[in-house]
C-alpha positions, 0 to 999 in steps of 0.5 A: 411163570415170569419170575422177576429178580430181587428179594420179592421172589426170595421172600415168596419162595420162603413163604411157599415152603413154610406152608406146604402142609397146612395147619394141624389145628386152627389158630385163633387169629390170622394175618390179613390186609383190609381196605382201611381208607379207600383212595389212590394207592399213593395214600396207602388205602390198605392196612395190614392187621390181625383178625380172628380166624373166621368160623364157617357157618351152615353150608360154609367151608373154612379155607386155608389160603395157599395163594390169592391172585390180585385182580383189578377189581381189588384195585377199584375197591381199594381206590374207591372206584367201587363203593365199599359195602362194609368197613375194613373189608379183606379184598381178594377173590382168586383164592387157591387153598385147602379146606380147613374145616366145615360149618354145621351141616355142610356136606362139602369137600373133606378137610385137606381138599384143594378148592378155588374160591372165586368172585361170586359168593352167593345168589338167592337161587329163587329169583327169575334170573337165577331160575333162568340160569342167569344167576350173575344178574341175581339182585341178591348176589354177594361177592367175595372180597366185597360183601364178605372178607376175601383172600388177602388173609390166611383163612377165608370162608366160602359156601361149599356150593360156590367153590371149584374143585381144582387139580392137585398137580398144578402149582397154586399160583398157576391156578389162582388167576383162572378163578376170576381173570380166566372166568370173567374173560371167558364170560366176556368172550361168550358175550362178544359172540365171536363166530368160529374162526373169527377175528377178535380184537382185545383192548388192554392185555393184562391178567384176564386178556392174556388168558382169554386170548389163548383160549380164543386162539386155541379155538381157531380165532385170529386175535388182534391186541391193542395195548399201551404196555410194551411188555404186554405187547411182547407177551401178546406176540409170544402167545400168538396174536395175529397183530399187536398195536397201541391201545388206540391202534387200528387192527389190520382187518375189520373185527367180528368181535372185540373185548374191552378189558382196559377200564377206559371209556375213551376206547369204546368208540375206538373199538366200535369203529374197528368192528365189521358189520354185525360185530359185537363189543363186550366191555369186561370190567366192573368199572369203566370211565365215562364213555364219550358221545358216540356217532350212530353212523360210525359206531353203531350202524350196520348192526354193531352191538355194545354189551356189558359183562356182569360177573359170571355164573358157576356154569361159566366157571366150570366150563372155563376150567374145563377148557383150561384143562384142555388147552392148558393156557400159559399162565403168566404171573408175577409173584409177591410175598404176603407182606407186599400186597399193597406193593402188588396193587400199586404195581397193578395201578401203574401197569408194572405187572406181567400177566397176573400178580399173585400173593403167596400167603 
């Protein structure tokens, strides 16, 4: 884990030590952060508050939160790029925690079991998308930290059928980024149709990209990274990237596939122009600035393909966690104590986070 110096880490260590055993009985209230006034991080959209500890309903678990990783989607919600679906929502959807209680009729993991709570909270299970295995496209899908309160809190509820079993022998902060950054990156890798031993371009190199790159390299790909951050460029080199350049740089060879992680529409034509014939660009983010006008001959002809990525299925999550267990990617994190959640999002907004920011609750 990358460990910055200063009081941030000291506070994190104290929090972690105080909460290793979990609660003996449930309190009535908990500390939490809510999106009070969506807007730029300089306007302080997050507010720390006290909330009632939620009661798990039928089929739900109450999860005591150990850590919650900080995702760019949280930033989009806080800044208003994503329209809030409910007032004063608790963000966060990369939760590692332990089952504290089961709702009525829930046949789920026993109290004390370590679980992961991720972005996809529920689907209907009966629509044509769910029936064909594309539950990520379910029109009735709901999401942790958007439709329901998430993990910037001491407790969170989740449906038992949508949590992931997690190993006991890994630090919580190493597991948390896998639950969205890792899973959505894996989904993007699938959507990019990278052939075996192919050449993959990655645009932007944050939490999701640094995990996806390692899986692709472990599976035999040559990975070329384009990113503006010098720290991210250095991280890409240490992880085995075949080449590293600026965000709009030209890779040294034509790409079989590319993934755009940076939420910058101006990079879409740049990435498409770098593709070889028959190549595919997958756009991994839930939010993207406007895409400039494309030139058909330069950007799409020769059967180049442009694809979006929408959430993930639970099967994606399970398969990625299996691959992570097999390849054991280096999870680079920057730790923050719970009372610095707003600082973590500000740092993410200004590219001052190495790998993934993680809140210790």
